[in-house]
Each structure stands twice: as structure tokens, then as C-alpha cells.
mmCIF file of the N, C-alpha and C atoms, coordinates in Angstrom:
data_MODEL
# 
_entry.id   MODEL 
# 
loop_
_atom_site.group_PDB 
_atom_site.id 
_atom_site.type_symbol 
_atom_site.label_atom_id 
_atom_site.label_alt_id 
_atom_site.label_comp_id 
_atom_site.label_asym_id 
_atom_site.label_entity_id 
_atom_site.label_seq_id 
_atom_site.pdbx_PDB_ins_code 
_atom_site.Cartn_x 
_atom_site.Cartn_y 
_atom_site.Cartn_z 
_atom_site.occupancy 
_atom_site.B_iso_or_equiv 
_atom_site.pdbx_formal_charge 
_atom_site.auth_seq_id 
_atom_site.auth_comp_id 
_atom_site.auth_asym_id 
_atom_site.auth_atom_id 
_atom_site.pdbx_PDB_model_num 
ATOM 1   N N  . MET A 1 1  ? 89.276  73.006  94.419  1.00 0.00 ? 1  MET A N  1 
ATOM 2   C CA . MET A 1 1  ? 88.784  74.338  94.127  1.00 0.00 ? 1  MET A CA 1 
ATOM 3   C C  . MET A 1 1  ? 89.577  74.930  92.967  1.00 0.00 ? 1  MET A C  1 
ATOM 4   N N  . ASN A 1 2  ? 89.040  75.948  92.407  1.00 0.00 ? 2  ASN A N  1 
ATOM 5   C CA . ASN A 1 2  ? 89.613  76.574  91.233  1.00 0.00 ? 2  ASN A CA 1 
ATOM 6   C C  . ASN A 1 2  ? 90.787  77.486  91.617  1.00 0.00 ? 2  ASN A C  1 
ATOM 7   N N  . LYS A 1 3  ? 91.832  77.458  90.812  1.00 0.00 ? 3  LYS A N  1 
ATOM 8   C CA . LYS A 1 3  ? 93.021  78.281  91.068  1.00 0.00 ? 3  LYS A CA 1 
ATOM 9   C C  . LYS A 1 3  ? 92.673  79.770  91.025  1.00 0.00 ? 3  LYS A C  1 
ATOM 10  N N  . THR A 1 4  ? 91.768  80.154  90.143  1.00 0.00 ? 4  THR A N  1 
ATOM 11  C CA . THR A 1 4  ? 91.358  81.559  90.033  1.00 0.00 ? 4  THR A CA 1 
ATOM 12  C C  . THR A 1 4  ? 90.688  82.029  91.321  1.00 0.00 ? 4  THR A C  1 
ATOM 13  N N  . LEU A 1 5  ? 89.884  81.171  91.916  1.00 0.00 ? 5  LEU A N  1 
ATOM 14  C CA . LEU A 1 5  ? 89.231  81.510  93.179  1.00 0.00 ? 5  LEU A CA 1 
ATOM 15  C C  . LEU A 1 5  ? 90.260  81.723  94.281  1.00 0.00 ? 5  LEU A C  1 
ATOM 16  N N  . PHE A 1 6  ? 91.287  80.883  94.330  1.00 0.00 ? 6  PHE A N  1 
ATOM 17  C CA . PHE A 1 6  ? 92.346  81.055  95.316  1.00 0.00 ? 6  PHE A CA 1 
ATOM 18  C C  . PHE A 1 6  ? 93.068  82.387  95.136  1.00 0.00 ? 6  PHE A C  1 
ATOM 19  N N  . ILE A 1 7  ? 93.323  82.761  93.910  1.00 0.00 ? 7  ILE A N  1 
ATOM 20  C CA . ILE A 1 7  ? 94.004  84.037  93.640  1.00 0.00 ? 7  ILE A CA 1 
ATOM 21  C C  . ILE A 1 7  ? 93.132  85.207  94.079  1.00 0.00 ? 7  ILE A C  1 
ATOM 22  N N  . ILE A 1 8  ? 91.838  85.128  93.818  1.00 0.00 ? 8  ILE A N  1 
ATOM 23  C CA . ILE A 1 8  ? 90.919  86.200  94.226  1.00 0.00 ? 8  ILE A CA 1 
ATOM 24  C C  . ILE A 1 8  ? 90.868  86.311  95.747  1.00 0.00 ? 8  ILE A C  1 
ATOM 25  N N  . ILE A 1 9  ? 90.815  85.174  96.435  1.00 0.00 ? 9  ILE A N  1 
ATOM 26  C CA . ILE A 1 9  ? 90.798  85.197  97.900  1.00 0.00 ? 9  ILE A CA 1 
ATOM 27  C C  . ILE A 1 9  ? 92.087  85.812  98.441  1.00 0.00 ? 9  ILE A C  1 
ATOM 28  N N  . THR A 1 10 ? 93.222  85.471  97.841  1.00 0.00 ? 10 THR A N  1 
ATOM 29  C CA . THR A 1 10 ? 94.501  86.034  98.274  1.00 0.00 ? 10 THR A CA 1 
ATOM 30  C C  . THR A 1 10 ? 94.529  87.542  98.099  1.00 0.00 ? 10 THR A C  1 
ATOM 31  N N  . ILE A 1 11 ? 94.094  88.016  96.968  1.00 0.00 ? 11 ILE A N  1 
ATOM 32  C CA . ILE A 1 11 ? 94.068  89.460  96.704  1.00 0.00 ? 11 ILE A CA 1 
ATOM 33  C C  . ILE A 1 11 ? 93.151  90.163  97.694  1.00 0.00 ? 11 ILE A C  1 
ATOM 34  N N  . LEU A 1 12 ? 91.992  89.575  97.965  1.00 0.00 ? 12 LEU A N  1 
ATOM 35  C CA . LEU A 1 12 ? 91.056  90.189  98.912  1.00 0.00 ? 12 LEU A CA 1 
ATOM 36  C C  . LEU A 1 12 ? 91.624  90.249  100.331 1.00 0.00 ? 12 LEU A C  1 
ATOM 37  N N  . THR A 1 13 ? 92.330  89.216  100.757 1.00 0.00 ? 13 THR A N  1 
ATOM 38  C CA . THR A 1 13 ? 92.894  89.237  102.106 1.00 0.00 ? 13 THR A CA 1 
ATOM 39  C C  . THR A 1 13 ? 93.996  90.283  102.224 1.00 0.00 ? 13 THR A C  1 
ATOM 40  N N  . ILE A 1 14 ? 94.816  90.410  101.202 1.00 0.00 ? 14 ILE A N  1 
ATOM 41  C CA . ILE A 1 14 ? 95.884  91.410  101.246 1.00 0.00 ? 14 ILE A CA 1 
ATOM 42  C C  . ILE A 1 14 ? 95.298  92.822  101.202 1.00 0.00 ? 14 ILE A C  1 
ATOM 43  N N  . LEU A 1 15 ? 94.307  93.040  100.342 1.00 0.00 ? 15 LEU A N  1 
ATOM 44  C CA . LEU A 1 15 ? 93.661  94.355  100.280 1.00 0.00 ? 15 LEU A CA 1 
ATOM 45  C C  . LEU A 1 15 ? 92.939  94.692  101.582 1.00 0.00 ? 15 LEU A C  1 
ATOM 46  N N  . SER A 1 16 ? 92.315  93.701  102.196 1.00 0.00 ? 16 SER A N  1 
ATOM 47  C CA . SER A 1 16 ? 91.622  93.976  103.459 1.00 0.00 ? 16 SER A CA 1 
ATOM 48  C C  . SER A 1 16 ? 92.610  94.344  104.556 1.00 0.00 ? 16 SER A C  1 
ATOM 49  N N  . SER A 1 17 ? 93.756  93.689  104.596 1.00 0.00 ? 17 SER A N  1 
ATOM 50  C CA . SER A 1 17 ? 94.777  94.035  105.586 1.00 0.00 ? 17 SER A CA 1 
ATOM 51  C C  . SER A 1 17 ? 95.292  95.453  105.382 1.00 0.00 ? 17 SER A C  1 
ATOM 52  N N  . LEU A 1 18 ? 95.578  95.791  104.136 1.00 0.00 ? 18 LEU A N  1 
ATOM 53  C CA . LEU A 1 18 ? 96.070  97.135  103.857 1.00 0.00 ? 18 LEU A CA 1 
ATOM 54  C C  . LEU A 1 18 ? 95.018  98.199  104.166 1.00 0.00 ? 18 LEU A C  1 
ATOM 55  N N  . THR A 1 19 ? 93.764  97.902  103.867 1.00 0.00 ? 19 THR A N  1 
ATOM 56  C CA . THR A 1 19 ? 92.682  98.839  104.159 1.00 0.00 ? 19 THR A CA 1 
ATOM 57  C C  . THR A 1 19 ? 92.504  99.006  105.662 1.00 0.00 ? 19 THR A C  1 
ATOM 58  N N  . MET A 1 20 ? 92.569  97.907  106.396 1.00 0.00 ? 20 MET A N  1 
ATOM 59  C CA . MET A 1 20 ? 92.443  97.994  107.853 1.00 0.00 ? 20 MET A CA 1 
ATOM 60  C C  . MET A 1 20 ? 93.562  98.836  108.441 1.00 0.00 ? 20 MET A C  1 
ATOM 61  N N  . TYR A 1 21 ? 94.780  98.646  107.952 1.00 0.00 ? 21 TYR A N  1 
ATOM 62  C CA . TYR A 1 21 ? 95.911  99.430  108.464 1.00 0.00 ? 21 TYR A CA 1 
ATOM 63  C C  . TYR A 1 21 ? 95.732  100.905 108.136 1.00 0.00 ? 21 TYR A C  1 
ATOM 64  N N  . TYR A 1 22 ? 95.357  101.200 106.911 1.00 0.00 ? 22 TYR A N  1 
ATOM 65  C CA . TYR A 1 22 ? 95.208  102.587 106.481 1.00 0.00 ? 22 TYR A CA 1 
ATOM 66  C C  . TYR A 1 22 ? 94.106  103.296 107.276 1.00 0.00 ? 22 TYR A C  1 
ATOM 67  N N  . LEU A 1 23 ? 92.948  102.648 107.404 1.00 0.00 ? 23 LEU A N  1 
ATOM 68  C CA . LEU A 1 23 ? 91.850  103.272 108.146 1.00 0.00 ? 23 LEU A CA 1 
ATOM 69  C C  . LEU A 1 23 ? 92.189  103.427 109.627 1.00 0.00 ? 23 LEU A C  1 
ATOM 70  N N  . GLY A 1 24 ? 92.842  102.434 110.201 1.00 0.00 ? 24 GLY A N  1 
ATOM 71  C CA . GLY A 1 24 ? 93.224  102.517 111.606 1.00 0.00 ? 24 GLY A CA 1 
ATOM 72  C C  . GLY A 1 24 ? 94.280  103.568 111.875 1.00 0.00 ? 24 GLY A C  1 
ATOM 73  N N  . LYS A 1 25 ? 95.132  103.798 110.925 1.00 0.00 ? 25 LYS A N  1 
ATOM 74  C CA . LYS A 1 25 ? 96.189  104.795 111.075 1.00 0.00 ? 25 LYS A CA 1 
ATOM 75  C C  . LYS A 1 25 ? 95.641  106.213 110.959 1.00 0.00 ? 25 LYS A C  1 
ATOM 76  N N  . ASN A 1 26 ? 94.657  106.430 110.087 1.00 0.00 ? 26 ASN A N  1 
ATOM 77  C CA . ASN A 1 26 ? 94.177  107.777 109.803 1.00 0.00 ? 26 ASN A CA 1 
ATOM 78  C C  . ASN A 1 26 ? 92.937  108.187 110.590 1.00 0.00 ? 26 ASN A C  1 
ATOM 79  N N  . SER A 1 27 ? 92.298  107.280 111.302 1.00 0.00 ? 27 SER A N  1 
ATOM 80  C CA . SER A 1 27 ? 91.081  107.615 112.027 1.00 0.00 ? 27 SER A CA 1 
ATOM 81  C C  . SER A 1 27 ? 91.239  107.251 113.499 1.00 0.00 ? 27 SER A C  1 
ATOM 82  N N  . SER A 1 28 ? 91.013  108.216 114.361 1.00 0.00 ? 28 SER A N  1 
ATOM 83  C CA . SER A 1 28 ? 91.132  107.941 115.791 1.00 0.00 ? 28 SER A CA 1 
ATOM 84  C C  . SER A 1 28 ? 90.004  107.044 116.290 1.00 0.00 ? 28 SER A C  1 
ATOM 85  N N  . HIS A 1 29 ? 88.861  107.059 115.624 1.00 0.00 ? 29 HIS A N  1 
ATOM 86  C CA . HIS A 1 29 ? 87.736  106.225 116.031 1.00 0.00 ? 29 HIS A CA 1 
ATOM 87  C C  . HIS A 1 29 ? 87.917  104.770 115.608 1.00 0.00 ? 29 HIS A C  1 
ATOM 88  N N  . LEU A 1 30 ? 88.739  104.531 114.622 1.00 0.00 ? 30 LEU A N  1 
ATOM 89  C CA . LEU A 1 30 ? 88.943  103.174 114.107 1.00 0.00 ? 30 LEU A CA 1 
ATOM 90  C C  . LEU A 1 30 ? 90.363  102.672 114.374 1.00 0.00 ? 30 LEU A C  1 
ATOM 91  N N  . SER A 1 31 ? 90.987  103.162 115.432 1.00 0.00 ? 31 SER A N  1 
ATOM 92  C CA . SER A 1 31 ? 92.389  102.824 115.688 1.00 0.00 ? 31 SER A CA 1 
ATOM 93  C C  . SER A 1 31 ? 92.580  101.335 116.009 1.00 0.00 ? 31 SER A C  1 
ATOM 94  N N  . GLU A 1 32 ? 91.514  100.624 116.420 1.00 0.00 ? 32 GLU A N  1 
ATOM 95  C CA . GLU A 1 32 ? 91.646  99.189  116.683 1.00 0.00 ? 32 GLU A CA 1 
ATOM 96  C C  . GLU A 1 32 ? 92.017  98.421  115.419 1.00 0.00 ? 32 GLU A C  1 
ATOM 97  N N  . LEU A 1 33 ? 91.586  98.950  114.275 1.00 0.00 ? 33 LEU A N  1 
ATOM 98  C CA . LEU A 1 33 ? 91.894  98.271  113.022 1.00 0.00 ? 33 LEU A CA 1 
ATOM 99  C C  . LEU A 1 33 ? 93.395  98.190  112.783 1.00 0.00 ? 33 LEU A C  1 
ATOM 100 N N  . LYS A 1 34 ? 94.123  99.220  113.206 1.00 0.00 ? 34 LYS A N  1 
ATOM 101 C CA . LYS A 1 34 ? 95.578  99.216  113.034 1.00 0.00 ? 34 LYS A CA 1 
ATOM 102 C C  . LYS A 1 34 ? 96.212  98.126  113.902 1.00 0.00 ? 34 LYS A C  1 
ATOM 103 N N  . ASP A 1 35 ? 95.611  97.852  115.064 1.00 0.00 ? 35 ASP A N  1 
ATOM 104 C CA . ASP A 1 35 ? 96.152  96.831  115.951 1.00 0.00 ? 35 ASP A CA 1 
ATOM 105 C C  . ASP A 1 35 ? 95.941  95.417  115.418 1.00 0.00 ? 35 ASP A C  1 
ATOM 106 N N  . PHE A 1 36 ? 94.886  95.220  114.636 1.00 0.00 ? 36 PHE A N  1 
ATOM 107 C CA . PHE A 1 36 ? 94.533  93.878  114.184 1.00 0.00 ? 36 PHE A CA 1 
ATOM 108 C C  . PHE A 1 36 ? 94.596  93.702  112.674 1.00 0.00 ? 36 PHE A C  1 
ATOM 109 N N  . PHE A 1 37 ? 95.345  94.555  111.985 1.00 0.00 ? 37 PHE A N  1 
ATOM 110 C CA . PHE A 1 37 ? 95.414  94.466  110.522 1.00 0.00 ? 37 PHE A CA 1 
ATOM 111 C C  . PHE A 1 37 ? 96.097  93.188  110.058 1.00 0.00 ? 37 PHE A C  1 
ATOM 112 N N  . TRP A 1 38 ? 96.890  92.567  110.899 1.00 0.00 ? 38 TRP A N  1 
ATOM 113 C CA . TRP A 1 38 ? 97.659  91.384  110.517 1.00 0.00 ? 38 TRP A CA 1 
ATOM 114 C C  . TRP A 1 38 ? 96.808  90.118  110.461 1.00 0.00 ? 38 TRP A C  1 
ATOM 115 N N  . ILE A 1 39 ? 95.596  90.134  111.001 1.00 0.00 ? 39 ILE A N  1 
ATOM 116 C CA . ILE A 1 39 ? 94.778  88.922  111.095 1.00 0.00 ? 39 ILE A CA 1 
ATOM 117 C C  . ILE A 1 39 ? 94.469  88.293  109.724 1.00 0.00 ? 39 ILE A C  1 
ATOM 118 N N  . PRO A 1 40 ? 94.124  89.034  108.673 1.00 0.00 ? 40 PRO A N  1 
ATOM 119 C CA . PRO A 1 40 ? 93.859  88.372  107.380 1.00 0.00 ? 40 PRO A CA 1 
ATOM 120 C C  . PRO A 1 40 ? 95.099  87.790  106.697 1.00 0.00 ? 40 PRO A C  1 
ATOM 121 N N  . PHE A 1 41 ? 96.301  88.190  107.106 1.00 0.00 ? 41 PHE A N  1 
ATOM 122 C CA . PHE A 1 41 ? 97.509  87.702  106.440 1.00 0.00 ? 41 PHE A CA 1 
ATOM 123 C C  . PHE A 1 41 ? 97.685  86.188  106.493 1.00 0.00 ? 41 PHE A C  1 
ATOM 124 N N  . PRO A 1 42 ? 97.449  85.513  107.627 1.00 0.00 ? 42 PRO A N  1 
ATOM 125 C CA . PRO A 1 42 ? 97.600  84.047  107.616 1.00 0.00 ? 42 PRO A CA 1 
ATOM 126 C C  . PRO A 1 42 ? 96.650  83.350  106.637 1.00 0.00 ? 42 PRO A C  1 
ATOM 127 N N  . ILE A 1 43 ? 95.476  83.921  106.429 1.00 0.00 ? 43 ILE A N  1 
ATOM 128 C CA . ILE A 1 43 ? 94.554  83.339  105.448 1.00 0.00 ? 43 ILE A CA 1 
ATOM 129 C C  . ILE A 1 43 ? 95.167  83.441  104.054 1.00 0.00 ? 43 ILE A C  1 
ATOM 130 N N  . GLY A 1 44 ? 95.712  84.606  103.729 1.00 0.00 ? 44 GLY A N  1 
ATOM 131 C CA . GLY A 1 44 ? 96.353  84.788  102.430 1.00 0.00 ? 44 GLY A CA 1 
ATOM 132 C C  . GLY A 1 44 ? 97.550  83.879  102.242 1.00 0.00 ? 44 GLY A C  1 
ATOM 133 N N  . VAL A 1 45 ? 98.346  83.704  103.286 1.00 0.00 ? 45 VAL A N  1 
ATOM 134 C CA . VAL A 1 45 ? 99.505  82.814  103.198 1.00 0.00 ? 45 VAL A CA 1 
ATOM 135 C C  . VAL A 1 45 ? 99.045  81.370  103.001 1.00 0.00 ? 45 VAL A C  1 
ATOM 136 N N  . GLY A 1 46 ? 97.993  80.977  103.688 1.00 0.00 ? 46 GLY A N  1 
ATOM 137 C CA . GLY A 1 46 ? 97.469  79.628  103.513 1.00 0.00 ? 46 GLY A CA 1 
ATOM 138 C C  . GLY A 1 46 ? 96.955  79.382  102.109 1.00 0.00 ? 46 GLY A C  1 
ATOM 139 N N  . VAL A 1 47 ? 96.306  80.393  101.546 1.00 0.00 ? 47 VAL A N  1 
ATOM 140 C CA . VAL A 1 47 ? 95.789  80.249  100.185 1.00 0.00 ? 47 VAL A CA 1 
ATOM 141 C C  . VAL A 1 47 ? 96.938  80.193  99.180  1.00 0.00 ? 47 VAL A C  1 
ATOM 142 N N  . ILE A 1 48 ? 97.956  81.012  99.376  1.00 0.00 ? 48 ILE A N  1 
ATOM 143 C CA . ILE A 1 48 ? 99.127  80.972  98.484  1.00 0.00 ? 48 ILE A CA 1 
ATOM 144 C C  . ILE A 1 48 ? 99.800  79.600  98.566  1.00 0.00 ? 48 ILE A C  1 
ATOM 145 N N  . THR A 1 49 ? 99.890  79.049  99.775  1.00 0.00 ? 49 THR A N  1 
ATOM 146 C CA . THR A 1 49 ? 100.457 77.713  99.944  1.00 0.00 ? 49 THR A CA 1 
ATOM 147 C C  . THR A 1 49 ? 99.618  76.671  99.213  1.00 0.00 ? 49 THR A C  1 
ATOM 148 N N  . SER A 1 50 ? 98.305  76.834  99.261  1.00 0.00 ? 50 SER A N  1 
ATOM 149 C CA . SER A 1 50 ? 97.421  75.911  98.547  1.00 0.00 ? 50 SER A CA 1 
ATOM 150 C C  . SER A 1 50 ? 97.628  75.992  97.041  1.00 0.00 ? 50 SER A C  1 
ATOM 151 N N  . ILE A 1 51 ? 97.797  77.198  96.517  1.00 0.00 ? 51 ILE A N  1 
ATOM 152 C CA . ILE A 1 51 ? 98.042  77.375  95.085  1.00 0.00 ? 51 ILE A CA 1 
ATOM 153 C C  . ILE A 1 51 ? 99.340  76.671  94.679  1.00 0.00 ? 51 ILE A C  1 
ATOM 154 N N  . ILE A 1 52 ? 100.374 76.841  95.481  1.00 0.00 ? 52 ILE A N  1 
ATOM 155 C CA . ILE A 1 52 ? 101.665 76.222  95.174  1.00 0.00 ? 52 ILE A CA 1 
ATOM 156 C C  . ILE A 1 52 ? 101.553 74.702  95.220  1.00 0.00 ? 52 ILE A C  1 
ATOM 157 N N  . SER A 1 53 ? 100.839 74.183  96.230  1.00 0.00 ? 53 SER A N  1 
ATOM 158 C CA . SER A 1 53 ? 100.713 72.717  96.328  1.00 0.00 ? 53 SER A CA 1 
ATOM 159 C C  . SER A 1 53 ? 99.867  72.160  95.184  1.00 0.00 ? 53 SER A C  1 
ATOM 160 N N  . ILE A 1 54 ? 98.859  72.879  94.733  1.00 0.00 ? 54 ILE A N  1 
ATOM 161 C CA . ILE A 1 54 ? 98.064  72.430  93.595  1.00 0.00 ? 54 ILE A CA 1 
ATOM 162 C C  . ILE A 1 54 ? 98.920  72.369  92.336  1.00 0.00 ? 54 ILE A C  1 
ATOM 163 N N  . ASN A 1 55 ? 99.783  73.378  92.155  1.00 0.00 ? 55 ASN A N  1 
ATOM 164 C CA . ASN A 1 55 ? 100.669 73.382  90.987  1.00 0.00 ? 55 ASN A CA 1 
ATOM 165 C C  . ASN A 1 55 ? 101.653 72.201  91.036  1.00 0.00 ? 55 ASN A C  1 
ATOM 166 N N  . LYS A 1 56 ? 102.167 71.880  92.231  1.00 0.00 ? 56 LYS A N  1 
ATOM 167 C CA . LYS A 1 56 ? 103.095 70.766  92.349  1.00 0.00 ? 56 LYS A CA 1 
ATOM 168 C C  . LYS A 1 56 ? 102.411 69.425  92.090  1.00 0.00 ? 56 LYS A C  1 
ATOM 169 N N  . ILE A 1 57 ? 101.160 69.290  92.542  1.00 0.00 ? 57 ILE A N  1 
ATOM 170 C CA . ILE A 1 57 ? 100.438 68.032  92.340  1.00 0.00 ? 57 ILE A CA 1 
ATOM 171 C C  . ILE A 1 57 ? 100.127 67.827  90.856  1.00 0.00 ? 57 ILE A C  1 
ATOM 172 N N  . LYS A 1 58 ? 99.748  68.898  90.155  1.00 0.00 ? 58 LYS A N  1 
ATOM 173 C CA . LYS A 1 58 ? 99.412  68.779  88.737  1.00 0.00 ? 58 LYS A CA 1 
ATOM 174 C C  . LYS A 1 58 ? 100.633 68.484  87.888  1.00 0.00 ? 58 LYS A C  1 
ATOM 175 N N  . ASN A 1 59 ? 101.812 68.937  88.315  1.00 0.00 ? 59 ASN A N  1 
ATOM 176 C CA . ASN A 1 59 ? 103.030 68.724  87.526  1.00 0.00 ? 59 ASN A CA 1 
ATOM 177 C C  . ASN A 1 59 ? 103.652 67.457  87.959  1.00 0.00 ? 59 ASN A C  1 
# 
């Protein structure tokens, strides 16, 4: 896969986590989001790991 696509996926997962935390913190109706904001983080970490391994393989 393309390195640019991995970077976009990483940015989206981090932004989604931050958005979930912010909305869950400020809205009583969406408070579950604050409890589960950490779920997208492992996806972002996995993608970052993939980017690093691709760079090591190419070099």
C-alpha cells in the first residue's frame, strides 16, 4: 500500500479519537464516546508501525 494512504489513515484515527473524547466530555447525551475514545488508537499505532517497517524494508 501507499505510504501516503497510511499517513492519512493515521491522521484520521487520531482525529477521530480526539473528536470522540471532546464530544463525550462536553455532551451528556454522548458520554459513552468519552469511555471508548481509546479504541481507534491501536489502529493508528498499527499503521505507524507499518510505515516504519516499510521504510526499513526499502532501505
